[in-house]
PASEDO-559590 format. One record per residue (C-alpha): z negated, x negated, y negated; residue number from 0. Coordinates in nm, 4 decimals. Layout:
{{Z, X, Y}, NUM}
...
END
This chain:
{{-3.5649, -0.1359, 5.8988}, 0}
{{-3.2675, -0.0276, 6.1076}, 1}
{{-2.9352, -0.2086, 6.0887}, 2}
{{-2.7732, 0.1143, 5.9737}, 3}
{{-2.5564, 0.0659, 5.6664}, 4}
{{-2.6121, 0.3062, 5.3773}, 5}
{{-2.4007, 0.2051, 5.0779}, 6}
{{-2.5961, 0.4199, 4.8303}, 7}
{{-2.9036, 0.2067, 4.8971}, 8}
{{-2.7296, -0.1167, 4.8149}, 9}
{{-2.5940, -0.1244, 4.4596}, 10}
{{-2.6718, 0.0651, 4.1405}, 11}
{{-2.5746, 0.0159, 3.7763}, 12}
{{-2.8540, -0.0863, 3.5429}, 13}
{{-2.8418, 0.2391, 3.3471}, 14}
{{-2.9233, 0.4247, 3.6708}, 15}
{{-3.2544, 0.2381, 3.7118}, 16}
{{-3.6016, 0.3191, 3.5797}, 17}
{{-3.9342, 0.1343, 3.5655}, 18}
{{-4.0458, 0.3033, 3.8874}, 19}
{{-3.7597, 0.1398, 4.0800}, 20}
{{-3.9297, -0.1957, 4.1389}, 21}
{{-3.8997, -0.1559, 4.5162}, 22}
{{-3.5220, -0.1149, 4.4825}, 23}
{{-3.4391, -0.3369, 4.1849}, 24}
{{-3.7289, -0.5801, 4.1472}, 25}
{{-3.9326, -0.6138, 3.8299}, 26}
{{-3.6545, -0.7389, 3.6046}, 27}
{{-3.3975, -0.4819, 3.7166}, 28}
{{-3.6386, -0.1910, 3.6856}, 29}
{{-3.7402, -0.2942, 3.3336}, 30}
{{-3.3810, -0.3457, 3.2183}, 31}
{{-3.2922, 0.0039, 3.3368}, 32}
{{-3.5955, 0.1437, 3.1565}, 33}
{{-3.4912, -0.0299, 2.8323}, 34}
{{-3.1442, 0.1223, 2.8642}, 35}
{{-3.3045, 0.4652, 2.9063}, 36}
{{-3.4632, 0.4344, 2.5613}, 37}
{{-3.1260, 0.3291, 2.4142}, 38}
{{-3.1997, -0.0384, 2.3550}, 39}
{{-2.9031, -0.2827, 2.3589}, 40}
{{-2.9115, -0.4307, 2.7108}, 41}
{{-2.5905, -0.5983, 2.8362}, 42}
{{-2.4063, -0.3983, 3.1015}, 43}
{{-2.4489, -0.4922, 3.4668}, 44}
{{-2.5333, -0.3825, 3.8177}, 45}
{{-2.8145, -0.4436, 4.0629}, 46}
{{-2.7667, -0.5771, 4.4145}, 47}
{{-3.0798, -0.4173, 4.5561}, 48}
{{-3.3623, -0.5462, 4.7717}, 49}
{{-3.2063, -0.3449, 5.0558}, 50}
{{-2.9094, -0.5841, 5.0536}, 51}
{{-3.1444, -0.8802, 5.0955}, 52}
{{-3.3396, -0.7070, 5.3755}, 53}
{{-3.0247, -0.5832, 5.5479}, 54}
{{-2.8734, -0.9318, 5.5329}, 55}
{{-3.1788, -1.0889, 5.6973}, 56}
{{-3.2002, -0.8238, 5.9694}, 57}
{{-2.8262, -0.7966, 6.0366}, 58}
{{-2.7931, -1.1740, 6.0876}, 59}
{{-3.1294, -1.2178, 6.2663}, 60}
{{-3.2355, -1.4568, 5.9912}, 61}
{{-3.5598, -1.2638, 5.9547}, 62}
{{-3.6727, -1.3907, 6.2955}, 63}
{{-3.5710, -1.7493, 6.2183}, 64}
{{-3.7472, -1.7459, 5.8796}, 65}
{{-4.0576, -1.5801, 6.0237}, 66}
{{-4.0813, -1.8673, 6.2725}, 67}
{{-4.0909, -2.1193, 5.9861}, 68}
{{-4.3361, -1.9327, 5.7597}, 69}
{{-4.6577, -2.0537, 5.9334}, 70}
{{-4.5670, -2.4127, 5.8415}, 71}
{{-4.5940, -2.3207, 5.4720}, 72}
{{-4.9718, -2.3202, 5.5075}, 73}
{{-4.9715, -2.7001, 5.5152}, 74}
{{-5.0953, -2.8983, 5.2159}, 75}
{{-4.8736, -3.1981, 5.2946}, 76}
{{-4.6045, -3.1943, 5.0204}, 77}
{{-4.3278, -3.3555, 5.2265}, 78}
{{-4.3720, -3.1197, 5.5242}, 79}
{{-4.3929, -2.8230, 5.2874}, 80}
{{-4.0697, -2.9137, 5.1096}, 81}
{{-3.8910, -2.9690, 5.4414}, 82}
{{-3.9984, -2.6243, 5.5638}, 83}
{{-3.8844, -2.4497, 5.2477}, 84}
{{-3.5591, -2.6459, 5.2474}, 85}
{{-3.4952, -2.5307, 5.6045}, 86}
{{-3.5363, -2.1647, 5.5017}, 87}
{{-3.3043, -2.2084, 5.2043}, 88}
{{-3.0404, -2.3755, 5.4217}, 89}
{{-3.0588, -2.0905, 5.6748}, 90}
{{-2.9804, -1.8374, 5.3994}, 91}
{{-2.7123, -2.0487, 5.2301}, 92}
{{-2.5216, -2.1248, 5.5528}, 93}
{{-2.5119, -1.7681, 5.6879}, 94}
{{-2.2019, -1.5687, 5.5774}, 95}
{{-2.2535, -1.2226, 5.4333}, 96}
{{-2.1650, -0.9413, 5.6744}, 97}
{{-1.8322, -0.7820, 5.5808}, 98}
{{-1.9880, -0.4470, 5.4881}, 99}
{{-2.2105, -0.6168, 5.2283}, 100}
{{-1.9370, -0.8410, 5.0931}, 101}
{{-1.7039, -0.5436, 5.0418}, 102}
{{-1.9649, -0.3442, 4.8481}, 103}
{{-2.0421, -0.6378, 4.6171}, 104}
{{-1.6724, -0.7101, 4.5557}, 105}
{{-1.6068, -0.3450, 4.4667}, 106}
{{-1.8938, -0.3551, 4.2139}, 107}
{{-1.7646, -0.6854, 4.0710}, 108}
{{-1.4163, -0.5403, 4.0250}, 109}
{{-1.5487, -0.2315, 3.8475}, 110}
{{-1.7666, -0.4530, 3.6284}, 111}
{{-1.4607, -0.6602, 3.5314}, 112}
{{-1.2651, -0.3458, 3.4442}, 113}
{{-1.5445, -0.2228, 3.2161}, 114}
{{-1.5853, -0.5542, 3.0355}, 115}
{{-1.2792, -0.6078, 2.8193}, 116}
{{-1.3500, -0.9671, 2.7114}, 117}
{{-1.0691, -1.2050, 2.8021}, 118}
{{-1.3179, -1.4850, 2.8774}, 119}
{{-1.5981, -1.3058, 3.0641}, 120}
{{-1.9175, -1.4936, 3.1401}, 121}
{{-2.1711, -1.3547, 3.3845}, 122}
{{-2.5450, -1.4005, 3.4311}, 123}
{{-2.6631, -1.3640, 3.7901}, 124}
{{-3.0385, -1.3144, 3.7727}, 125}
{{-3.3145, -1.3010, 4.0318}, 126}
{{-3.5270, -0.9866, 4.0274}, 127}
{{-3.8103, -1.0098, 4.2790}, 128}
{{-4.0402, -0.7217, 4.3643}, 129}
{{-4.3379, -0.9442, 4.2763}, 130}
{{-4.2269, -1.0519, 3.9269}, 131}
{{-4.2648, -0.9055, 3.5771}, 132}
{{-4.5747, -0.7139, 3.6836}, 133}
{{-4.8993, -0.6846, 3.4793}, 134}
{{-5.0700, -0.9657, 3.6742}, 135}
{{-4.7766, -1.1724, 3.8025}, 136}
{{-4.4919, -1.2621, 3.5683}, 137}
{{-4.3317, -1.5525, 3.7642}, 138}
{{-4.1721, -1.6422, 3.4273}, 139}
{{-3.9072, -1.9091, 3.4826}, 140}
{{-3.9859, -1.9421, 3.8552}, 141}
{{-3.6826, -1.7688, 4.0058}, 142}
{{-3.3186, -1.8638, 3.9534}, 143}
{{-3.0766, -1.7404, 3.6922}, 144}
{{-2.7191, -1.8651, 3.7169}, 145}
{{-2.4444, -1.8522, 3.4529}, 146}
{{-2.0722, -1.8927, 3.5087}, 147}
{{-1.7287, -1.7576, 3.4306}, 148}
{{-1.6398, -1.4373, 3.6133}, 149}
{{-1.5312, -1.5058, 3.9706}, 150}
{{-1.6070, -1.2783, 4.2678}, 151}
{{-1.6537, -1.5624, 4.5146}, 152}
{{-1.8872, -1.7491, 4.2812}, 153}
{{-2.0899, -1.4349, 4.2176}, 154}
{{-2.1581, -1.3938, 4.5892}, 155}
{{-2.2647, -1.7585, 4.6113}, 156}
{{-2.4954, -1.7124, 4.3118}, 157}
{{-2.6513, -1.4014, 4.4651}, 158}
{{-2.7473, -1.6035, 4.7719}, 159}
{{-2.8803, -1.8777, 4.5449}, 160}
{{-3.1137, -1.6218, 4.3849}, 161}
{{-3.2350, -1.5140, 4.7299}, 162}
{{-3.3209, -1.8719, 4.8209}, 163}
{{-3.5327, -1.9110, 4.5074}, 164}
{{-3.7988, -1.7004, 4.6813}, 165}
{{-3.8555, -2.0119, 4.8903}, 166}
{{-3.9018, -2.2879, 4.6345}, 167}
{{-4.2041, -2.5180, 4.5901}, 168}
{{-4.2674, -2.3819, 4.2386}, 169}
{{-4.2777, -2.0231, 4.3619}, 170}
{{-4.5021, -2.1132, 4.6543}, 171}
{{-4.7437, -2.2994, 4.4243}, 172}
{{-4.7567, -2.0016, 4.1857}, 173}
{{-4.8186, -1.7611, 4.4729}, 174}
{{-5.0945, -1.9739, 4.6200}, 175}
{{-5.2636, -1.9933, 4.2794}, 176}
{{-5.2501, -1.6124, 4.2612}, 177}
{{-5.3711, -1.5643, 4.6163}, 178}
{{-5.0378, -1.4203, 4.7312}, 179}
{{-4.8943, -1.4739, 5.0783}, 180}
{{-4.5250, -1.5479, 5.1355}, 181}
{{-4.4021, -1.2758, 5.3693}, 182}
{{-4.0642, -1.1219, 5.4495}, 183}
{{-4.2325, -0.7815, 5.4603}, 184}
{{-4.4239, -0.8129, 5.1306}, 185}
{{-4.1642, -0.9809, 4.9076}, 186}
{{-3.7992, -0.9035, 4.8525}, 187}
{{-3.5335, -1.0094, 4.6055}, 188}
{{-3.2871, -0.7942, 4.4157}, 189}
{{-3.0198, -0.9617, 4.2020}, 190}
{{-2.8824, -0.8540, 3.8635}, 191}
{{-2.5154, -0.9246, 3.7839}, 192}
{{-2.4793, -0.8833, 3.4089}, 193}
{{-2.2565, -0.9727, 3.1165}, 194}
{{-2.3813, -1.3048, 2.9862}, 195}
{{-2.4361, -1.3225, 2.6096}, 196}
{{-2.3116, -1.6557, 2.4757}, 197}
{{-2.5565, -1.6312, 2.1892}, 198}
{{-2.5613, -1.8059, 1.8535}, 199}
{{-2.9409, -1.7732, 1.8451}, 200}
{{-3.1836, -1.6702, 2.1189}, 201}
{{-3.5507, -1.6702, 2.1948}, 202}
{{-3.8631, -1.4762, 2.2841}, 203}
{{-4.0901, -1.2376, 2.1000}, 204}
{{-4.4515, -1.1648, 2.1882}, 205}
{{-4.5811, -0.8345, 2.0554}, 206}
{{-4.9288, -0.9904, 2.0302}, 207}
{{-5.0339, -1.3510, 1.9836}, 208}
{{-5.0394, -1.4733, 2.3481}, 209}
{{-5.2911, -1.7483, 2.2711}, 210}
{{-5.5451, -1.5735, 2.0486}, 211}
{{-5.4764, -1.2125, 2.1436}, 212}
{{-5.4331, -1.1059, 1.7801}, 213}
{{-5.3009, -0.7490, 1.7973}, 214}
{{-5.1994, -0.7441, 1.4312}, 215}
{{-4.9163, -0.9944, 1.4616}, 216}
{{-4.6039, -1.0634, 1.6639}, 217}
{{-4.4794, -1.4127, 1.7441}, 218}
{{-4.1082, -1.4986, 1.7532}, 219}
{{-3.9735, -1.8273, 1.8882}, 220}
{{-3.6050, -1.8969, 1.8227}, 221}
{{-3.3454, -2.1665, 1.8847}, 222}
{{-2.9727, -2.2194, 1.8380}, 223}
{{-2.7548, -2.1387, 2.1385}, 224}
{{-2.8950, -2.0069, 2.4660}, 225}
{{-3.2607, -1.9180, 2.5055}, 226}
{{-3.2917, -2.1259, 2.8220}, 227}
{{-3.3812, -2.4167, 2.5914}, 228}
{{-3.7070, -2.2366, 2.5072}, 229}
{{-3.7763, -2.1058, 2.8585}, 230}
{{-3.7371, -2.4564, 3.0034}, 231}
{{-3.9488, -2.6130, 2.7278}, 232}
{{-3.6754, -2.8665, 2.6475}, 233}
{{-3.6838, -2.8147, 2.2676}, 234}
{{-3.9268, -2.7337, 1.9899}, 235}
{{-3.8159, -2.3915, 1.8543}, 236}
{{-3.8662, -2.2264, 1.5169}, 237}
{{-4.1805, -2.0128, 1.5174}, 238}
{{-4.2398, -1.6993, 1.3119}, 239}
{{-4.5638, -1.5050, 1.2718}, 240}
{{-4.4857, -1.1415, 1.1882}, 241}
{{-4.7216, -0.8847, 1.0401}, 242}
{{-4.6894, -0.5989, 1.2870}, 243}
{{-4.7499, -0.3258, 1.0282}, 244}
{{-4.4793, -0.4111, 0.7755}, 245}
{{-4.2712, -0.6626, 0.9781}, 246}
{{-4.2926, -0.9216, 0.7027}, 247}
{{-4.2991, -1.2921, 0.7856}, 248}
{{-4.6612, -1.4006, 0.7474}, 249}
{{-4.5909, -1.7615, 0.8411}, 250}
{{-4.3244, -1.9795, 0.9939}, 251}
{{-4.2838, -2.3300, 1.1339}, 252}
{{-3.9548, -2.5172, 1.1491}, 253}
{{-3.8842, -2.6545, 1.4974}, 254}
{{-3.6958, -2.9767, 1.5584}, 255}
{{-3.4289, -2.7986, 1.7726}, 256}
{{-3.2735, -3.1357, 1.8590}, 257}
{{-3.0366, -2.9969, 2.1224}, 258}
{{-2.8745, -2.6643, 2.2029}, 259}
{{-2.7169, -2.5054, 2.5098}, 260}
{{-2.3810, -2.3285, 2.5019}, 261}
{{-2.1652, -2.1652, 2.7663}, 262}
{{-1.8117, -2.3005, 2.8022}, 263}
{{-1.5343, -2.2485, 3.0623}, 264}
{{-1.6697, -2.5692, 3.2215}, 265}
{{-2.0193, -2.4238, 3.2485}, 266}
{{-2.3323, -2.4647, 3.0369}, 267}
{{-2.3315, -2.7782, 2.8242}, 268}
{{-2.6121, -2.9348, 2.6229}, 269}
{{-2.5140, -3.0664, 2.2819}, 270}
{{-2.6949, -3.2362, 1.9978}, 271}
{{-2.7711, -2.9786, 1.7312}, 272}
{{-2.5831, -3.0563, 1.4059}, 273}
{{-2.8203, -3.1979, 1.1455}, 274}
{{-2.7552, -2.9086, 0.9087}, 275}
{{-2.8745, -2.6605, 1.1722}, 276}
{{-3.1802, -2.8652, 1.2671}, 277}
{{-3.3010, -2.8528, 0.9089}, 278}
{{-3.2773, -2.4759, 0.8592}, 279}
{{-3.4366, -2.1736, 1.0268}, 280}
{{-3.2311, -1.9926, 1.2918}, 281}
{{-3.3128, -1.6409, 1.1708}, 282}
{{-3.2632, -1.4578, 0.8445}, 283}
{{-3.5467, -1.2327, 0.7307}, 284}
{{-3.3356, -0.9233, 0.8047}, 285}
{{-3.2823, -1.0465, 1.1623}, 286}
{{-3.6551, -1.1055, 1.2047}, 287}
{{-3.7203, -0.7502, 1.0902}, 288}
{{-3.4629, -0.6061, 1.3310}, 289}
{{-3.6207, -0.7960, 1.6193}, 290}
{{-3.9628, -0.6752, 1.5136}, 291}
{{-3.8487, -0.3111, 1.5100}, 292}
{{-3.7106, -0.3360, 1.8631}, 293}
{{-4.0220, -0.5132, 1.9864}, 294}
{{-4.2472, -0.2394, 1.8481}, 295}
{{-4.0376, 0.0273, 2.0222}, 296}
{{-4.0676, -0.1584, 2.3537}, 297}
{{-4.4429, -0.2150, 2.3210}, 298}
{{-4.5038, 0.1492, 2.2304}, 299}
{{-4.2926, 0.2643, 2.5241}, 300}
{{-4.4820, 0.0546, 2.7780}, 301}
{{-4.8142, 0.0931, 2.5948}, 302}
{{-4.9002, -0.2698, 2.6638}, 303}
{{-4.8225, -0.6059, 2.4916}, 304}
{{-4.4774, -0.7389, 2.5851}, 305}
{{-4.3040, -1.0733, 2.6272}, 306}
{{-3.9393, -1.0042, 2.5367}, 307}
{{-3.6298, -1.2230, 2.5719}, 308}
{{-3.3448, -1.1601, 2.3274}, 309}
{{-3.0075, -1.3003, 2.2209}, 310}
{{-2.8227, -1.2670, 1.8893}, 311}
{{-2.4544, -1.2885, 1.8013}, 312}
{{-2.4347, -1.3652, 1.4303}, 313}
{{-2.0659, -1.2821, 1.3869}, 314}
{{-2.1335, -0.9109, 1.4410}, 315}
{{-2.5111, -0.9166, 1.3854}, 316}
{{-2.5749, -0.7775, 1.7334}, 317}
{{-2.9099, -0.8245, 1.9064}, 318}
{{-2.9242, -0.7961, 2.2862}, 319}
{{-3.2451, -0.7438, 2.4842}, 320}
{{-3.2378, -0.9504, 2.8023}, 321}
{{-3.5818, -0.8889, 2.9498}, 322}
{{-3.9266, -0.7455, 2.8849}, 323}
{{-4.2450, -0.8060, 3.0798}, 324}
{{-4.6195, -0.7701, 3.0168}, 325}
{{-4.7876, -1.0696, 2.8520}, 326}
{{-4.9875, -1.1973, 3.1501}, 327}
{{-5.1695, -1.4551, 2.9331}, 328}
{{-5.3708, -1.1686, 2.7865}, 329}
{{-5.4979, -1.0452, 3.1246}, 330}
END
């Protein structure tokens, strides 16, 4: 790739993306754009493309430095492996962004702030690798997502943090298990900057049972607060089994939901869930049905079972779709 700067290759808004744009926007970005195309409620945001990541490495000569370290990742000695990956991450973190990249990102951040009218704006800065959210490689929970209050300087720092998550022990272990090679040429990272939904309830929905492969049901897992509690496995969520034909609740299990995560001006905080909320289900039947309707639309659009992340604001009964990927457990 030449060091020539082409601004139209660097940043696009999510509603400009489609499922075919994995090379530009990574798996997550491409799928979010596709969901917007079919009029599903995805929070507004923009994509800092894979070209930014590649341009950054080439423009600063980091690609050569990283390529020199990559052969050491073949070792099976944990300490040496971690030191090598840490060295790559430090190279990326310590290198300033070239001015032409910084200016483009700041312009997009400023436009994003103008469009979002909330006085207290929270942002989600989300990794979107070209190798994730694909039919055979989900990388669910492997790459970084960062949440914070809106701040241009912080957003640039968080973008670089997402880039470095390509070089983490968890990602390397997953890639080795899948027979994938870490390579600057074969993998790239886009980053999504998006309005963060400070949800009252959040969770995941599988459009088929991911364990038994039952095509006649959908499974919803839900918790109070942010859905990261479920993704990280830190709590036991409520679980709903939904009849796919009529969207009725065929069975449900009350989770303990001992803690919840919430976004505050100080950052994400974990709190003990009030006893009254631990002892009741997070979702009303009408909310379950609304989630089920959206999930069916997404599955029919992709024509394959989906693993969908969602967030709900109860004050205005608004559901937001945060992500959709194939259910790799069924492969």
